[in-house]
N, C-alpha and C positions, 0 to 999 in steps of 0.2 A: 328802301335801298335800291341803288341802281348800279349797273356795271360801269366801271371807270377804266379807261386804257391805262396800263401799267406805267407808261412814261409820265402821265399826268398826276400820279400820286406823289404828294409831297412827303419827304422824309425829314427826319431831324427834329421833329417837334416832341417826340417822346423823351421825357427826362427820367432817367433811372434814379431811384432812391439809393444813395450810398449808405452802407452800414459802416460802423467802426471796424468791422472785421474784413480786412483786405482780401483774405483768402476766400471768404464767402462771396464778396463782390466779384472776385475773379471767376469762381465756378458758375456764377450767375450771368457771366458775360459782361460784367461792368456794373452790376448793381441790380436792385429789384425793379422789375418792369411793372408799371402801373397796370392793374387789372389782371395780373398773372396769377395762376394757381400753381403753387410749388409743393411737391410731395417730398418730405424728408423721411426716409426709411432707415431702419437700423435695429439691431438686437436690443432687447431690454437692458437698461443700465448703461448703454454706450454713451449717453449724454445728449440725446436729441432734445429733450425738454429743457435741459440746462442751457444748451446752445441757443435755443429759440427764446428762452426767457432773458438771457444775456443780451441778445439782439434787440428784443422788445424794450428793454430798459435803456439801451444805449442810443437807439435811433432818435433823432431830434423831432419826432412827430408823435401824434396821439396813436396809441396802439391798444387794441382790444385783444387780450390774451384769454382764450376760452379753454377751460380744462374740464374734461369729463372724467378725469381719473383722480385728481388731487383736490383737497380742500383749499380754500383761500389761505388758511394758516400754513399749510404745507408749502404752498407757493411762496408765501412771504418769508418763511424760514430759509428757503433756497435762495431767494433774492437777497436776504441779509447776508448769507454766506458769500454771495458773489461780490457784495460790497459796492453795488452801483445804485445810484439814487432812484431813477425810474419814475419821475414825477408824472409823466404823461402815459404811463403804462396802467391800463385798467384791467382788473381781473374779473372774470365771470365764470362761475362754476355751473355749467349747464350742459345738457346733452341733446335737448330738443332744438333742432335747426330752425324751426319757426321762431322760437323765442330768441335764439342767438341773432338771427337776422333782424328782428325787431329792435333788439338792443343796439346792433351795429348801425341801423338807420337813425336811431336817436342820438348815439354818441358821435357819429360821423368820424370814425378813426381813419388814419391814412394807411394802416396796416392791421391785418387780423391774423392771429395764430390760433389754430385749432389743435388741441392736444387731447385725444387723438381721434382720427377719423373713424376708427373702429368702435369708439364709444358713442358716436353720434347716432341719432335716430330722427326720423321724420314722422309726424303724426299721420301722414298720408298712407303709410304702410303698417300692417299689423305684425310684421316679423320682428324678431329680436335684434337689438343693436349688434353690429359686428357681422351680421349675415350679409350674404352677397347682395341681395336686393336693397337692404338698408344702406350699405356702404356706397353702392352705385348711385342711389337716389340722393343721398346726402351730398355726395361729391358733385352731382349734377346741379343741385340747388346752390351750392357754394360757388360753382363755376359761373352760373347765371348771374349771381350777385356780383362777383368780381368783375365780370365783363360789362355789366350794366353801370356799375358805379365807378369803375377804374381803381377800386381798392384791391391791392394785392393780398392774397391769402396764402399762408403757409399751412399745410396739413402735415401733421406728424403721423407716421404710420408704423405699425409693428411688423416684425418679421416672423414668418412661420418656421416650422422645423426644417423645411427644405431650404431656407434662406431667401425665400421670395417675400415680397410685401403681402401681408395677410389681406384677404378679401378678394374680390374679382380682379382678374388680370386687366379688365377694362379700366380699372382705376388708374393704372399707369398710362393709359391712352387718353383719359379725360384731362389730366393735368398738363400744364405747359412744360414742366420740367420735373424730373425725378432725380433727387440727390440721395445717394446711398452713403450712410454714415457708418464707417467700419472702424474696428480697432482690434487690438490684441490684448488679451487679459494680462499679459506679462510686460507690456510696455505702456507708457503714459501717452503715446501718440495716437491721434485719431486721424483717419483718412476720409 
């Protein structure tokens, strides 16, 4: 790497991946940026996993959807309920980041979804999944992979009792973008 004067840097070569969800494209600044790490936070049951599965099944590229919380059958039942084909959406139920990244290198997806970052663990640490050290290290591994390969990664994150994203505050600084998914139990709208 070498320093380059700002005026000599060419722009306009980065092509954003557009999703069928225009509102998601809008909040992402025009679509998904290659190599980006996006954190989607929200309360349990708000629809984070459903939204990301819907996006994963509708984008016209190969997607690796990794779940550390649900079985393949549970994900398939939700996909059937959504009524979208999703032929290029591959499901992996795994929590070990080393195995996930090996699978991603073999599959060569154009988008990865991790559901959820709090369930992931790296064999490099002895602490339990969801702990501060595990969440920080797993996010750092995924960030390195995203930046090296140009594959965008969406991380789904849970909310704690205080309304903050669970895990270290550093997680929100590691990612490129934090999207907070909110709603009201009495209304059907999500924000």
